[in-house]
C-alpha positions as CSV (number, residue, x, y, z in Angstrom):
1,M,-26.7,77.6,-15.8
2,I,-24.8,79.5,-13.2
3,C,-21.8,81.8,-13.5
4,E,-20.0,83.9,-10.9
5,K,-20.8,87.6,-10.9
6,Q,-17.1,88.5,-10.8
7,E,-16.5,86.5,-14.0
8,V,-19.4,88.3,-15.7
9,D,-18.2,91.7,-14.6
10,R,-14.8,91.1,-16.1
11,S,-16.2,89.8,-19.3
12,L,-18.5,92.8,-19.6
13,S,-15.6,95.1,-19.8
14,K,-13.3,93.2,-22.2
15,F,-15.1,90.1,-23.5
16,A,-18.8,90.9,-23.9
17,P,-19.2,88.2,-26.5
18,R,-18.4,85.5,-23.8
19,I,-21.8,86.1,-22.2
20,E,-23.6,85.8,-25.5
21,Q,-21.6,82.7,-26.3
22,M,-22.5,81.2,-22.9
23,L,-26.2,82.0,-23.4
24,R,-26.2,80.4,-26.9
25,E,-24.5,77.3,-25.4
26,V,-27.2,77.1,-22.7
27,Q,-30.0,77.3,-25.2
28,K,-28.3,74.9,-27.6
29,R,-27.7,72.2,-24.9
30,R,-31.2,72.9,-23.3
31,L,-29.6,73.5,-19.9
32,G,-32.3,75.8,-18.8
33,K,-34.0,79.0,-19.7
34,S,-31.9,81.5,-17.9
35,V,-28.5,82.2,-16.4
36,A,-28.3,83.0,-12.7
37,M,-25.7,85.3,-11.2
38,V,-23.8,84.0,-8.2
39,P,-23.1,86.7,-5.7
40,Q,-19.5,87.2,-4.8
41,H,-18.6,85.1,-1.7
42,M,-15.7,83.9,0.3
43,V,-14.1,80.7,-1.1
44,D,-14.3,79.0,2.3
45,D,-18.1,79.7,2.4
46,G,-18.5,78.1,-1.0
47,I,-16.5,75.1,0.0
48,N,-18.7,74.6,3.1
49,A,-21.8,75.0,1.0
50,T,-20.3,72.4,-1.4
51,R,-19.8,69.9,1.5
52,Q,-23.4,70.3,2.5
53,L,-24.7,69.9,-1.0
54,L,-22.6,66.8,-1.6
55,G,-24.4,65.1,1.2
56,I,-27.7,65.2,-0.7
57,C,-26.4,64.7,-4.3
58,Q,-26.6,61.7,-6.5
59,F,-24.4,61.5,-9.5
60,D,-24.7,59.4,-12.7
61,A,-21.1,58.0,-13.0
62,G,-21.0,58.0,-16.8
63,P,-22.0,61.5,-17.8
64,C,-20.6,63.1,-14.6
65,A,-17.2,61.3,-14.6
66,E,-15.2,64.4,-15.4
67,G,-17.0,66.5,-12.8
68,I,-16.6,63.8,-10.1
69,K,-12.9,63.6,-11.0
70,A,-12.6,67.4,-10.6
71,L,-14.3,67.2,-7.2
72,K,-12.1,64.4,-6.0
73,N,-8.9,66.2,-7.1
74,Y,-9.8,69.6,-5.6
75,R,-7.3,70.4,-2.9
76,K,-5.1,72.9,-1.1
77,D,-1.4,73.1,-1.5
78,W,1.0,72.4,1.4
79,D,3.4,75.3,2.3
80,G,6.6,73.4,3.2
81,E,8.4,76.5,4.4
82,R,5.8,77.4,7.1
83,G,4.5,73.8,7.6
84,V,0.8,74.7,7.1
85,W,-1.8,74.4,4.4
86,K,-2.1,77.5,2.1
87,D,-5.3,79.6,2.5
88,R,-6.3,79.2,-1.2
89,P,-7.1,76.0,-3.0
90,R,-4.7,74.8,-5.7
91,H,-5.5,76.3,-9.1
92,D,-5.2,73.5,-11.7
93,S,-7.5,71.6,-14.1
94,A,-9.6,70.2,-11.2
95,S,-10.3,73.7,-9.8
96,H,-12.5,74.7,-12.8
97,G,-15.0,71.8,-12.4
98,A,-15.0,72.2,-8.6
99,D,-15.5,75.9,-8.8
100,A,-18.5,75.3,-11.1
101,F,-20.0,73.0,-8.5
102,R,-19.2,75.5,-5.7
103,S,-21.1,78.1,-7.7
104,L,-24.1,75.7,-7.8
105,A,-23.8,75.1,-4.1
106,M,-24.0,78.8,-3.3
107,T,-27.2,79.3,-5.3
108,Y,-29.2,76.1,-5.8
109,R,-31.7,77.1,-3.1
110,D,-32.5,80.3,-5.0
111,I,-33.0,78.8,-8.4
112,P,-36.7,78.2,-9.2
113,V,-37.6,74.7,-10.2
114,E,-38.7,74.5,-13.8
115,A,-41.9,72.7,-14.5
116,K,-41.5,69.2,-15.8
117,P,-43.0,68.8,-19.3
118,Y,-46.2,66.7,-19.4
119,D,-45.3,63.1,-20.5
120,G,-48.6,61.4,-20.0
121,P,-51.1,60.2,-22.6
122,Y,-52.9,62.6,-25.0
123,D,-56.3,62.4,-26.5
124,P,-56.8,62.3,-30.3
125,L,-57.0,66.2,-30.4
126,G,-53.6,66.5,-28.7
127,D,-54.9,67.6,-25.3
128,P,-53.3,65.9,-22.3
129,I,-55.5,63.3,-20.5
130,E,-55.3,64.0,-16.8
131,P,-55.4,60.8,-14.7
132,K,-58.5,60.5,-12.5
133,P,-57.8,60.0,-8.8
134,R,-58.4,56.5,-7.6
135,T,-61.7,56.2,-5.6
136,W,-61.3,52.6,-4.6
137,K,-58.8,50.8,-2.3
138,Y,-56.6,47.7,-2.9
139,L,-57.4,44.8,-0.7
140,A,-54.2,45.3,1.3
141,E,-55.3,48.8,2.1
142,M,-58.8,47.8,3.4
143,T,-59.8,47.1,6.9
144,Y,-61.8,44.0,7.7
145,D,-65.0,46.0,8.1
146,E,-64.5,48.0,4.8
147,F,-64.0,44.7,2.9
148,H,-67.3,43.3,4.1
149,R,-69.1,46.6,3.5
150,E,-67.8,46.8,-0.1
151,T,-68.4,43.2,-1.0
152,G,-71.6,42.8,0.8
153,S,-70.2,39.7,2.4
154,E,-71.8,38.3,5.5
155,I,-68.7,36.2,6.5
156,G,-67.8,36.8,10.1
157,K,-71.2,38.3,10.9
158,R,-73.9,36.3,12.6
159,A,-76.2,35.0,9.9
160,R,-79.9,35.6,10.6
161,R,-81.9,32.5,10.8
162,R,-85.1,32.6,8.8
163,V,-87.9,30.8,10.4
164,W,-90.5,29.4,8.1
165,V,-93.9,29.3,9.6
């Protein structure tokens, strides 16, 4: 779970229970074991980091529909008086989901990867059974000589003639 440092600093002063509530929610939903602080950064840097991260992301359309909608609707406002785009993005319902993804984009390289729980077979005592490495090759992986060496086949080799005397 990621939260911006600025948000946490504000909540420490007035709303300390917000952090505790966030930590309880992280544990309840099993979203991870810790909360990472996002260093304060320029919004444009975060948007560029988001663009880079989007290039390598894959989303599950069902569970991520709300977040995808927020990312698609994240935009800047047009300043009609000056005829230019405003410096800041529009603050609306889409900005919350997009800001969350922007926070991820700024820190995902720093977050340690949690170990995946073992999901293989267990022995009767409950200990995990580690798979043994394969010591043999499939036929498609073998060379012609390896096949004949392994099978003891004489095909393709000159057969010795036995002479009976």
